[in-house]
C-alpha positions as CSV (number, residue, x, y, z in Angstrom):
1,X,0.0,0.0,0.0
2,X,1.2,3.5,-0.9
3,X,0.4,6.8,0.8
4,X,0.6,10.0,-1.3
5,X,1.1,13.1,0.9
6,X,0.6,16.7,-0.2
7,X,0.5,20.0,1.6
8,X,-1.3,23.3,0.7
9,X,-1.7,26.5,2.6
10,X,-4.4,29.2,2.5
11,X,-5.0,32.6,4.1
12,X,-7.3,32.1,7.1
13,X,-10.2,33.9,5.4
14,X,-10.0,31.3,2.5
15,X,-9.7,28.2,4.6
16,X,-13.4,27.3,4.8
17,X,-13.9,27.9,1.1
18,X,-11.0,25.7,0.2
19,X,-12.2,22.9,2.5
20,X,-15.7,23.1,1.0
21,X,-14.1,22.9,-2.5
22,X,-12.2,19.8,-1.5
23,X,-15.3,18.1,0.0
24,X,-17.9,19.0,-2.6
25,X,-15.9,19.0,-5.9
26,X,-12.3,17.7,-5.8
27,X,-12.7,14.7,-3.6
28,X,-15.9,13.7,-5.3
29,X,-14.3,14.1,-8.7
30,X,-11.4,11.8,-7.6
31,X,-13.8,9.2,-6.3
32,X,-15.9,9.3,-9.5
33,X,-12.8,8.5,-11.6
34,X,-13.0,4.9,-10.2
35,X,-9.2,4.5,-10.4
36,X,-8.3,0.9,-9.9
37,X,-6.2,0.6,-6.8
38,X,-7.3,3.9,-5.2
39,X,-8.5,3.2,-1.7
40,X,-9.4,6.5,0.0
41,X,-8.3,10.0,0.8
42,X,-7.9,11.9,4.1
43,X,-7.9,15.6,4.8
44,X,-6.0,17.2,7.7
45,X,-6.2,20.9,8.6
46,X,-4.5,23.1,11.2
47,X,-4.2,26.8,11.9
48,X,-0.6,27.9,11.8
49,X,-1.2,31.6,12.6
50,X,-1.0,33.6,9.4
51,X,-2.0,30.6,7.3
52,X,-4.1,27.4,7.4
53,X,-2.3,24.3,6.4
54,X,-4.0,21.4,4.6
55,X,-2.6,17.9,4.2
56,X,-4.1,15.3,1.9
57,X,-3.2,11.7,2.3
58,X,-4.3,9.4,-0.5
59,X,-4.0,5.6,-0.2
60,X,-3.3,3.4,-3.2
61,X,-2.5,-0.3,-3.7
62,X,0.6,0.5,-5.8
63,X,2.7,3.1,-7.6
64,X,1.0,2.0,-10.8
65,X,-2.3,3.0,-9.2
66,X,-0.8,6.4,-8.3
67,X,0.3,6.8,-12.0
68,X,-3.3,6.2,-13.0
69,X,-4.3,9.1,-10.8
70,X,-1.4,11.5,-11.5
71,X,0.2,10.4,-14.7
72,X,3.8,9.3,-15.6
73,X,5.3,12.1,-13.5
74,X,3.4,10.7,-10.5
75,X,5.1,12.9,-8.0
76,X,3.8,16.1,-9.6
77,X,1.0,17.8,-7.6
78,X,-2.5,17.5,-9.0
79,X,-4.0,20.9,-8.2
80,X,-7.0,22.0,-10.3
81,X,-7.2,25.7,-11.4
82,X,-10.1,26.5,-9.0
83,X,-8.0,25.2,-6.0
84,X,-4.9,27.1,-7.2
85,X,-7.0,30.3,-7.1
86,X,-7.7,29.8,-3.4
87,X,-4.4,28.5,-2.2
88,X,-1.7,30.9,-1.1
89,X,1.0,28.2,-1.8
90,X,1.3,24.5,-2.2
91,X,3.8,21.7,-2.7
92,X,4.7,21.3,-6.3
93,X,5.6,17.6,-5.7
94,X,3.8,15.0,-3.6
95,X,5.7,12.5,-1.4
96,X,5.0,8.8,-1.6
97,X,5.6,6.3,1.2
98,X,5.2,2.5,1.3
99,X,2.9,1.7,4.3
100,X,4.8,-1.0,6.2
101,X,2.4,-1.3,9.2
102,X,-1.1,0.0,9.2
103,X,-3.8,0.0,11.9
104,X,-7.2,-1.3,10.9
């Protein structure tokens, strides 16, 4: 199992709008792609003073499944234009980790 981890930051006044966009459009769009090997996605959020940090953690069966989601350059961030408009900054590359032990 592979975890794909990505970070983005918004101004505090944009945080709720960004979270709503993720919940209502972006995550639904990912799930509706029915990517073989995609398991689920998690959203983390924390206030870091002048910004709000968001972390997404996606779970896939394999790197090949990640490629189905992100393309051949699978480490490249997948950030739609409507999300880019709200974010103050974001990771250009995602990190991928092999899950060695996972709680159920």
